[in-house]
C-alpha positions in Angstrom: 86.1 15.8 -73.5 84.3 17.3 -76.2 83.4 21.0 -76.4 79.6 20.1 -75.8 80.5 18.6 -72.5 82.6 21.4 -71.4 79.9 23.9 -71.4 78.1 22.9 -68.5 81.4 22.8 -66.4 82.2 26.1 -67.7 78.9 27.6 -66.9 79.3 26.3 -63.6 82.5 27.8 -63.1 81.8 31.3 -64.6 78.4 31.9 -62.9 79.7 32.4 -59.6 82.5 34.7 -60.7 79.7 36.8 -62.8 77.4 37.0 -59.6 80.1 38.1 -57.2 80.3 41.3 -59.2 76.7 42.1 -58.3 76.8 42.0 -54.7 75.1 44.8 -53.1 77.1 46.4 -50.2 75.2 48.9 -48.1 76.7 52.0 -46.5 77.5 51.8 -42.9 77.1 54.8 -40.8 78.0 54.7 -37.0 78.5 57.4 -34.3 77.7 60.9 -34.0 77.2 62.7 -37.1 78.4 66.3 -36.5 78.4 69.2 -38.8 81.2 72.0 -38.8 78.4 74.5 -37.6 77.7 72.4 -34.4 81.3 72.0 -33.7 82.0 75.9 -34.3 79.2 76.7 -31.6 81.1 74.8 -29.0 82.8 77.0 -26.6 85.1 76.8 -23.5 83.0 77.4 -20.5 79.6 75.7 -21.5 78.2 73.2 -19.3 77.8 69.3 -19.7 74.0 69.8 -20.4 74.7 72.6 -23.0 77.2 70.3 -24.9 74.8 67.4 -24.8 71.9 69.7 -26.2 74.2 71.1 -29.0 76.1 67.7 -29.9 73.9 65.2 -28.6 74.9 62.2 -26.3 78.7 61.3 -26.7 79.5 57.9 -28.4 82.0 57.1 -25.6 82.3 58.3 -22.2 85.4 57.1 -20.7 84.8 55.2 -17.4 88.3 55.8 -16.2 88.2 59.6 -17.1 84.7 61.0 -16.7 86.0 64.4 -17.8 86.3 63.3 -21.3 83.7 62.8 -23.8 84.4 61.5 -27.1 82.4 62.1 -30.3 83.2 59.5 -32.9 81.8 59.1 -36.4 82.6 56.3 -39.0 81.0 56.1 -42.6 81.9 53.3 -44.9 80.6 53.8 -48.4 79.4 50.2 -49.5 80.3 50.2 -52.9 83.7 51.8 -52.9 84.5 50.7 -49.3 85.9 54.3 -48.6 85.8 55.1 -45.0 85.3 58.5 -43.6 86.4 59.2 -40.0 85.6 62.1 -37.7 86.8 62.4 -34.1 85.9 65.2 -31.5 87.0 65.3 -28.0 85.6 67.4 -25.4 87.3 68.0 -22.0 85.6 69.1 -18.7 86.6 70.3 -15.5 83.8 69.6 -13.0 80.7 70.8 -15.2 82.6 73.2 -17.7 84.3 72.6 -21.0 88.0 73.4 -20.6 89.3 72.4 -24.1 88.1 70.8 -27.3 90.3 68.8 -29.6 89.7 67.4 -33.1 92.0 64.4 -34.0 89.6 63.9 -37.1 88.2 67.4 -37.9 85.1 68.0 -39.7 85.7 69.7 -43.0 84.5 73.3 -43.5 82.6 72.8 -46.9 82.2 68.9 -46.8 79.3 67.3 -45.0 80.7 64.5 -42.8 78.5 61.8 -44.6 79.6 62.9 -48.3 83.1 61.0 -47.9 
């Protein structure tokens, strides 16, 4: 083949490769966005309604263990695909908070979405 005949084929092969770098990837945010201030206000002995007022409705309520509320947050930055996760578990005995666990804690100085 002559170089003039290769140009359309070469352009047809290179155009998709160049366009692939221009794909827009949006940020994906799911769950309960909690700040450190909110989590620090959570106290043992609070009622379920006080916790719901402070933190909002939990993302997951375990049907097999109604005394556990999970507040889950996930943020995926579109362009870099970096994922930030936060997880807070509130345990109840009846209507009162007995303990709070943070498997993936909210940092003190970083906002949860800044990840």
